[in-house]
C-alpha positions in Angstrom: 79.4 -177.0 173.7 76.9 -180.3 173.6 74.6 -179.5 175.8 74.2 -175.8 173.7 73.7 -178.3 170.7 71.7 -180.6 172.5 69.4 -177.8 173.8 69.0 -177.0 170.1 67.5 -180.3 169.1 65.0 -179.9 171.7 67.0 -181.6 175.2 65.6 -180.3 178.7 68.6 -179.5 180.5 67.7 -182.4 182.5 67.8 -184.7 179.3 70.9 -183.5 178.2 72.4 -184.1 181.6 72.1 -187.6 181.9 71.9 -188.1 178.5 75.7 -187.1 178.5 76.3 -188.7 181.9 75.3 -191.9 180.4 77.6 -191.9 177.5 80.5 -191.2 179.7 79.3 -194.4 181.9 78.7 -196.2 179.3 76.1 -198.3 181.3 74.8 -197.3 185.0 71.7 -197.5 187.2 69.1 -194.9 188.0 71.2 -194.6 191.7 74.5 -194.0 189.8 72.9 -191.4 187.4 71.3 -189.8 190.1 74.7 -189.2 192.3 76.4 -188.2 188.8 74.1 -185.8 188.0 72.3 -184.6 191.4 69.2 -185.5 190.2 66.7 -187.6 192.6 65.8 -191.0 191.1 62.3 -190.1 190.4 63.3 -187.3 188.2 65.9 -189.7 186.7 63.7 -192.5 185.6 61.4 -190.2 184.3 64.0 -189.1 181.8 65.3 -192.0 181.1 61.7 -193.3 180.1 61.7 -190.4 177.6 65.3 -191.0 176.1 64.6 -194.6 175.4 61.2 -193.4 173.6 63.6 -191.7 171.3 65.6 -194.3 170.5 68.6 -193.2 172.5 68.8 -195.3 175.8 68.4 -199.2 176.4 67.9 -201.1 179.3 69.1 -204.6 180.5 68.5 -206.8 183.6 72.1 -208.0 185.8 71.2 -209.8 188.6 68.7 -207.8 190.7 69.8 -204.6 189.1 68.8 -202.5 186.1 71.1 -200.9 184.3 71.1 -198.1 181.8 73.0 -197.5 178.7 73.6 -194.7 176.0 73.3 -196.2 172.3 76.4 -195.3 169.8 76.4 -191.4 169.5 75.1 -191.5 165.8 72.3 -192.9 166.6 71.5 -188.8 167.2 71.5 -188.8 163.3 68.6 -191.9 163.4 66.9 -189.6 165.5 66.7 -186.7 163.7 65.6 -188.4 160.4 62.9 -190.0 162.7 61.8 -186.4 164.0 62.4 -184.8 160.1 59.9 -187.6 158.8 57.5 -187.2 161.8 57.6 -182.9 161.0 56.8 -183.5 157.3 54.0 -186.1 158.2 52.3 -183.5 160.7 52.7 -180.9 158.2 51.3 -182.8 155.0 48.0 -183.4 157.3 47.9 -179.8 158.4 47.8 -178.8 155.2 45.6 -180.9 153.6 42.9 -180.1 156.6 43.4 -176.1 155.9 42.9 -176.8 152.2 39.7 -179.0 153.5 38.5 -176.3 155.5 39.5 -173.3 153.6 36.1 -172.2 152.1 35.0 -171.9 155.5 37.7 -169.5 156.2 37.0 -167.5 153.1 33.6 -167.6 153.9 34.0 -165.8 157.0 34.9 -162.8 155.1 32.6 -160.0 154.3 32.9 -158.9 150.5 31.6 -155.7 151.2 34.2 -154.3 153.9 36.6 -152.3 151.1 38.6 -150.6 154.2 42.1 -150.8 153.2 44.0 -153.5 155.7 47.8 -153.0 156.7 50.1 -156.0 157.5 53.2 -156.2 159.0 55.7 -158.6 158.7 59.1 -158.9 160.8 62.5 -161.0 160.7 63.5 -163.1 158.1 60.7 -165.5 158.3 58.4 -162.9 158.1 59.4 -161.6 154.8 59.6 -164.7 153.3 55.6 -165.0 154.1 54.5 -161.9 152.5 56.6 -162.7 149.7 54.9 -166.2 149.4 51.4 -164.4 149.7 52.7 -162.8 146.2 52.5 -166.6 144.8 48.4 -165.8 145.1 48.5 -163.0 142.5 45.9 -163.3 139.7 48.3 -161.1 137.2 52.0 -160.5 136.5 53.6 -158.6 139.3 55.1 -155.1 138.7 58.2 -154.5 140.9 60.8 -152.1 141.9 63.7 -154.4 142.6 67.5 -154.2 143.8 68.5 -158.2 143.6 72.0 -157.4 145.2 70.2 -156.5 148.5 67.8 -159.3 147.8 70.0 -161.9 147.8 72.2 -160.9 150.8 69.2 -160.5 152.9 67.5 -164.2 152.0 70.3 -165.9 150.2 68.3 -168.9 150.8 65.0 -168.0 149.6 66.0 -166.4 145.9 66.4 -167.8 143.7 64.1 -170.8 144.3 61.2 -168.2 144.9 61.5 -167.3 140.9 61.1 -170.8 139.9 58.0 -171.3 142.0 56.8 -168.4 140.7 57.4 -169.0 136.7 56.2 -172.7 137.9 52.8 -170.9 139.1 52.6 -169.1 135.9 53.1 -165.6 137.3 54.7 -163.4 135.1 56.4 -160.2 136.2 58.1 -157.0 135.0 60.8 -155.7 136.7 62.6 -152.3 137.3 66.0 -153.1 138.4 68.9 -151.0 140.1 71.2 -151.5 137.1 74.3 -153.5 139.3 75.9 -156.3 138.5 73.6 -159.0 140.3 70.8 -157.4 138.6 72.5 -157.9 135.3 73.0 -161.3 136.0 69.5 -162.2 137.1 68.4 -160.5 134.0 70.1 -163.2 132.2 67.4 -165.9 133.5 64.4 -163.5 132.2 63.0 -165.7 130.1 63.0 -168.9 132.4 61.5 -167.1 135.4 58.9 -165.0 133.3 60.3 -162.1 133.5 60.3 -158.5 131.7 63.5 -156.4 133.2 64.1 -152.7 132.5 67.2 -151.1 134.2 67.2 -147.3 136.0 69.2 -145.3 133.2 71.8 -144.2 136.0 74.0 -146.5 138.1 74.0 -143.8 140.6 70.1 -144.6 141.3 69.6 -147.0 143.7 67.6 -148.5 146.1 67.7 -151.1 148.6 63.5 -152.1 149.5 61.5 -153.8 147.1 57.9 -153.0 145.9 55.9 -155.6 144.5 52.2 -154.7 143.1 49.1 -156.8 142.4 45.9 -157.3 141.9 45.0 -154.6 144.6 47.9 -154.9 147.2 51.4 -154.0 147.5 54.3 -155.4 149.2 57.0 -153.2 150.2 59.9 -155.2 152.0 62.7 -153.2 153.7 66.2 -155.7 153.0 68.4 -153.5 155.5 65.6 -154.2 158.4 64.8 -156.9 157.6 60.6 -156.3 157.9 57.9 -156.1 155.4 54.5 -154.2 155.5 51.6 -155.6 152.6 49.1 -152.7 152.0 46.0 -154.1 150.5 43.7 -151.4 148.8 42.1 -151.2 145.7 42.7 -147.4 145.2 46.4 -147.5 146.4 47.2 -150.0 144.5 45.9 -148.8 140.9 47.6 -145.5 141.6 50.7 -147.6 141.8 50.0 -149.6 138.8 49.7 -146.1 137.3 52.8 -145.1 138.0 54.6 -148.1 137.5 53.5 -148.7 134.0 54.4 -144.7 133.0 58.0 -145.4 134.2 58.1 -148.3 132.7 56.8 -146.9 129.2 59.9 -144.2 129.7 62.7 -147.2 130.2 64.1 -148.5 127.1 63.6 -152.0 126.0 66.6 -154.7 126.9 68.1 -155.8 124.1 
């Protein structure tokens, strides 16, 4: 269990082995650790240097021997706090670099290339990535939505996504499957810049969601945890026409 946890924190097998052995010994020499873990002394020294750089191990001299001891295991929390801050600084720097060079990336695009583009996104992370693109919309979104299915697939992504969309001043018209979750969400229409209408028959349902905006369509399959983004002006205009026709036929919510 402990080895599995340390592996999830980025520890190698040798690092985990030596760290856990040192906790049991309280303090020990490299020779003692090599004997305990069945690793050679050179490897033990190398791993101890890594653990010391992480602030998890210290060393001291006693007579002619060098001893190592594991610091309080609670130091793991401090280590993770430092890693979190470092990762945050790294991501901020990378974002600034991308932002600065974004015009160069965009300049590589061929504005005369009008061929439709199709992108596939797999897994929860991929679906979230597809949804992030909808926050670049230059016009209000049109959507066919089953809120219950959305929340079941990505419970930690919604409604935070709705709040960010509203903050970006991107409105949406949504045709909802008529269920409890959809009705509850519609109560937040004003703050989330949304107009909602419902399919007239509760037996008419679907799981996937379709979002239409600009010259794009994002189709998310919640059950299969995948999404497809189609970029085509002609297809997007067709889907907008179909959506608008249905929208006009559905009664307004009071």
